[in-house]
N, C-alpha and C positions, 0 to 999 in steps of 0.2 A: 336757490343755486349757491353752492359753497364758493368760497373766494378763490380757491385754486383754480376751479374750472372757469370761473369768470375771468381770471387773470389770463388764463390760457386762450380764451375766446377773444379777448382784446388784442393779444399778440397776434392771432390768426387774422384778425380784422385789419390790422395794420399790414400784415404781410399781403393780404388780398388786395388792399388799395395800392400798395407798392407795385404788385404784379400788373394790376390793371393799368398803371401808369406806363410801365415797361412795354406792355403789349400795344399801347398807343403810340409808342416811339417807333418811327420808321427804321431806326438803327437795328432794332431787334429782328426785323424781317430779314435782314442781310445775314444773320446767323441762324441757320436752320436748327442746329442742336439747341441753342438757346430758345429759339421760338417753340420748338416742340416740348421742351422741359417745362417752360413756363405755362404753356397752354394746358399741358396735363395737370399742373398744380392748380392753375386757376379753376379748372373744371372740378377738381376734387373739393376745393374750398367754397365754391359757389353755393352748394346745398347747405353747408354749415353757416356760412355768412347770411344767407337768406333767412334761416331760422333764427339766428342771433339778432337780426334786425327786427323780426317779429316779436321776439322775446322782449327786446328793448322798448318797442312800441307798447307792448302790453304792460310793462312796468310803468311807463309814463301815463298810460290810461288808469292804472291803479292809483298812482299819486293823485292824479286829478279828481278821481272819484272820492277819494278819502277827504279831499278838501270840501267836496260838496256835502260830506256828512254833517257839516256844521250848519247846514240849512235846517231851519226850524219847522219847515213844512214837513208834516209826518209822512204824507204820500211820497214826496220827493226822496225823503230818508229811506224808506222801504225800497224804492226802486233802485237807489244808488247801492244799498246793501246786497240786492239781488245781482246787480251788475258786477260788483266787487267779487262775489262768489263765482260768477261766470268767468271773469278774467283770471282768477287764481286757478281754476280748473284748466284753462286754455294753457296757462303758463307751465303747469305740471306736465301737460302733454308734450309741449314744445321741449322742455328740459329732458324728458325721458328720451326723446328722439336724438337731441343733442348729446346726451351721454353716450348713446350707442355709436354715434358718428365719430366721437372723439376717440373711441377705443382704437388703439393701433392694430391692424390686421396683419398677423404673420401669414407667410404663405401656406403655412400647414394648418392654420386654424379651421380651414373649411374642409380638412380631410376627414375620412373615416378613421376609427382607431381601434386598437386592441386594448382591452381592459383586463389586466392580469391581477388576480387577487389571491395571495398566499397566506397561510396561517403562520403566525409568528409564535411568540411565547403564550403558553396557557394550555397547552394539550387539547383535550377534547373540547373545552370551552371555546378556544381559538378556532377550532374547525367549525363549530356551530356558528360563530360570529361571521366567519367567511361566507356561509350560506346565507345568513341574515342580511349581510351587507350587499351580497350579489343580487338578492332579491330586491333591495333598495334601488340599485342602480338599473335593474331590469324595468322596475316600476316607473323610474324617471325616464328611461329611454322610450317606453310606451306613451307616457304623457306628451312626449316631443314628437310622437309618430316616427320614431327612428326604428329601423330594422335591427333585431338582435340575433346573433347567431353563436351557438355554444361551439367553441373550438375544442375545448378539452375540460374534462372534470376529473380529479383525483379525489375519490371519496375517502372519508376517514373510516379507519376499521372499527373504531370503538364508540362511534357516535353517529348521528344522522347528519353530520355536517361535511365540509369539503376541506381537504388539505390544501387544494389549489383548484381555481377555476380561471378559464381563458374565455372572455367573450369577445366577439367582433362586433362593434356597433357601427351601423351605416346610416349617414344621414347628412344634412346640411349643417356645417359648423360644429360637428360632434367634438373634434379634438380641441377646438377653441374653448368649448364649454367644460370639458372634463380633465384638461391637462394638469389643473392645479390639485386634482385629487391624489396624485402620486405622493407616496410617503407612508408614514406610520399611522395607523388609526387604532385607537384603543377603546376597549369597552369595559365598563365597571357595572357588574350586576351580580345577583345571587343566582347560581346555576339550580336547575330543578333538582339535580342530585345532592345539593348541599343541605344536609339535615340540620346543621346548627345555624343556618342563616347567616353565614359569613360571606362578605362581599368578595368576589374574585376579579382579578384585573387580567385581561388577555389582549392580545394584539393581532393585528393582520397588516400585511404590506401590500400596498397597491402600486401597480406600475401602469401608466397610460402612455401608450406609443402610437404615433400616427401611422396610418398605413401608407406604405411607400408606392408610388407609381411604379410601373414595369420598367420605365426608362431610367429610374433612379436606383434600382436594386443593382447593387454591385454583384458581378458574377462571383458566385461562391464556388471555390475549387472542391470538386468531389473528394479529392484526396484528403480535404480537411474535415470530411464529414464521416461520422460513424452512425450507420443507420441500422437500427434493430427493430424487428417486428415482434409483436406479442398479441395475446388474446385480450380483448376488451374485458374489463372488469367494472363492477360498479354495484349500484343499488337494484339492478334488474331492469327490465323493459328493453327500450330501444337501444340502450347503451351497452347492452351485453350481447355478444354473439359467440358462434362456436368456431370462428375462423381467425387466423393470426392476422388480422386486418389493422390493428393498431400500430402506430409508428412512434418510434423514439429516435430523434435526431440529436446527435452531440457534435457540437462545433468544436473540434480539437484545440485550435489556437486560443479560443476565448474561454472554453469549458462551459459554454451555454447549452443547456439541454432543453429541448422541446418535445413534448409528447402530444399526440392527437389520436382520439379514438372514437369521436363522435360519429364518424361515417362508417358505413359497412364496407366501403370500397378502400382498400389499401392505397390506391392511387390518389384518391380524394383527400385521405388523411395526410399523405406525404405533401401534397400541394399546399394544404392549409398549414402543416407544421413549418415548411419552408418559408411561407409568407410571414409567419410569426417570428422565425429565426431571423430574417432580414431586417424585421422591425426592432428586434432586440439588439442586433449588432449595430444597427444605426444609432440607437439610443446610447449604447455603450461609447460610441465614437463622440456623440454630442456631449456626453457627460464629461468625457476626457477633455474636450475642447473648453468646457465651461467650469472646469474644477476650481479656478481661481476667482470666479464671478460670485460674489457674495450673495446676490439676489437669487441666482440659480441654484445655489448650494442648498437652500431651504426647501426647494421643491423636489429634490432628487429622492430617488428610492432610499428609504431608511433601512436600518439594521433589523428591525423587528423587535428590538428590546422594549420592555415596558417603559422605559424613560424616553424612547424615541417615539414621538407622536405629533402629527399635525392636528389631529382632532380627537376628542374624547367623547364617547356616547355613555352617559351615565343613566342607567335604567332606573335606579332607585329614585333620583330626583327628576326624572323625565328631561334631562338636560343634555344639549350638545354644545361643546365648546371647540371653536377652532382657535388654537394657541398661537397661530401665525399672526392673527389680527385681533387677538383678545375679543372675540365675538362669542357671547354666550345666548343661547336660545332655549327657552323651556318648551320646546315643541317637538320633543323626540319622536312621539308616535306619528306625527304629521311627516316628519323627515324620513323615518324608516319606511313610510308608505310611499316615498318617492318624491316628495316636495323638496328637491334639493336646491331649487333656485335661491331659496332664502339663504343658502350658505354659499352658493357659487357666485352669485352676484356681487356680494361684498368684497369677496377676496380678488375678483377681477377688478373691481373699482379700485382696491387698495393697491394692487400690483401696478396697474397702469397709471393711476392719478397720483399715487403718493410715493411709489417705489420704495416701500418700507419692509417688504417681505425679507 
């Protein structure tokens, strides 16, 4: 366990003991608000402190067993070695649970979310990258048993990629897991059409927005909306039909444009588009409130320029680098196949425990 987490646990332990004494004081019971708040905090800390005590006991057992290693009896020595291994395994399990319990929960972290991916610089290669990276997120969502719904796809005209795709991902803790994916993502690889073997750099821009509850959605004035209908288009199949069922909604005050053409029903497309529009307006308001916050700045939606990147996917070296935390992994194939936890967990840890984003 690293020193920062250990320090935090010791602070929480002192706080737990303080609350315990306060709850034993009859004066506390004369103040209902104080009693309620302390009881709530005590309840939250109880599980953490219980595990921390267990961890400290395991640590003490480990120290005692290491002393026994000095025994000359071979049979005792082997038994102690086995016991030490068991204690270390138990410690790791306790530490893993403690890490999860120490991560602060924002009220939005348990929400479903909209995942929007747009092609940035790089032309056709950027559109292909959008398709590749959307597949990566779909694979990740499938591994978590989350539900995936395609809200909108804008197909690229000159490649088999996407100019834009919007996914709705439904499940427990979806937004909390994916919120740090917002920003610029860069790819470096040799395109199939490149005859001289030159490496191309392309980008895509990702925005992750929590789904709003119906009670949280501010009423949007119909006069502020420009609604257009058009015929669905795309690569064929279920996304193409012969009626003007696709919807494009423009929010005039902000200039936000949302399209939806996945459903054959114009009414359903309009409903989906409005829900995405509400999430985008909400994100815009949050971004404005946090514009002076240095931590938030680094996870906001980027410009899409080649220089603007949170993460680089280098196909030549099979390398993925998260520039925000200086993390490099040579597991590109594994990551593109949906194993995103090896990137997501370190950045959540860095954000909440070290605040250096």
